[in-house]
C-alpha positions, 0 to 999 in steps of 0.5 A: 448251437442250432442245427440251423445255425447260419441257415436262412429259410422261408415259410409259406403260409406262416402266419398260423397252423403248421406253418407257424410252428415250423417257422419257430422251430426252425428259428429255435435251431438257428435259422433266419426266416422269411415268414410268408402269409398273406393273412387271408381267410381259409377260404382265400380271402382277404389282407392281413399281415397281422399274424405273419407280424406275431409269428416275426415278434416271437422268433425276434424275442426267441434270439434270431431274426425273421421278416414278414413277407406278404407276397402271392407266392401263386403268382410268378412274380410275388414267389420271385420277390419272396427269394429275392427278399431272403437274399436281399435281406439276409444274404443268402437262402438255404431252406424253402418251406412250402405250406401255404393252401386253401379250401375249397371243399365240395362235391364234385357236382357242386363245384364251381370253376372257381373252386377248381381254379383257386385251390389248384393255384394256391396249392399246386402252383404256390409250390412250384413258383417258390421252387422254382425260382429258388432252384435258379437261385441255388443253380447258379450258386452252384454253377459258379463253383460254390457249394449249395446245401438246398432243401425244399419241403413241400406240403401235400396230404393223405387226401393227395395220396388216397383220394378223399370225397368232396376234395376234388380240388384239393386232392388233385393239387396235393397229389400233383404236389407229391409228384412234383417232389420226385421231379424236383428231386430228381432234377435238382439233386445235381446242384446240392439240392433236396426235396421233400414232402410231408403229408401231416395230420394235424389240428390247423384252421383246415382240419379243425372243423372237419375231423372232430377228433382232432379237438385238443385233449385235455391231457396227455400226449396231443398227438394233432399238435401242429408242433409234432410236425415242425419237428420232422420239417426242421430235420429235413432242412438240416445237413443230416438230411442231405442223403434224403430226397424225393421221399414222401412222409406221413406224420401224425404225433409221434408216427412217421411213415416213409411212404413209396410211389404208385406200385403195381398191385397186380399183372397179367402178360401175354405176346398177344392182344388182349380182347375186352372179353378175356380181360374180363375172364382175368381180371381175377388175377389182375386185380387179385391184390385188391380188396376194394375200387377205393383205396383206404383214406389213411394208415389209421 
């Protein structure tokens, strides 16, 4: 018996990397999976179904069922077609894992408009559009009197939580995903739907050429193996995680941090207006808990 027997899942960007491992593990726990991937390059170019087809073959050889979807989830119509395919093919939808993304890393002064637009579209709209259409489906079932146990798991990033130079577009999109997760959790909880997000550290096409320390170790525990991330995502997809929503988790190897939202780090109060000069004089009190003007990139 698997923890997801009888469930139907969608994983976007599931042809490679973290999405691939998520799809395989969800299936190994009993879920039927729609494997979405447009087959594009890291920069979002091209169209090759082969990676998704390979994942489907692996899932079927493991005893579960799966189907390929190559819709562009950053388009309204493509996202709806993805949700519809799950329901039409397997009769229902229970789990949506939003993972699809691309990179166009540049410093702000070198970034072109298309670099900004494409990354925001694929990451942020590519998370919202499938979530929106899944929410319509689940809300309709709930209003019809059915018990709904919908799960949305989004993929944010520490770049979104803390910012990273050279990734204004990517960091902004990932921060938007973290904030959107809170909103979806608030809006959809009444219908039996949870929404959480993860900020993974793992070796993927996006990271292997950026962070040299992510190279696979010759022996010992591989902390950057994307399989490590899939474990948390699969747990969040289960009925056992029904009481967890609106949370963001940083996951790295065997380490998991539950993170809070924005919080105050200093404060000043008075019953009259502050002048700029008075604020300058009070800045030591307001900023007393801030050691630097820029937060750290990671918890390492």
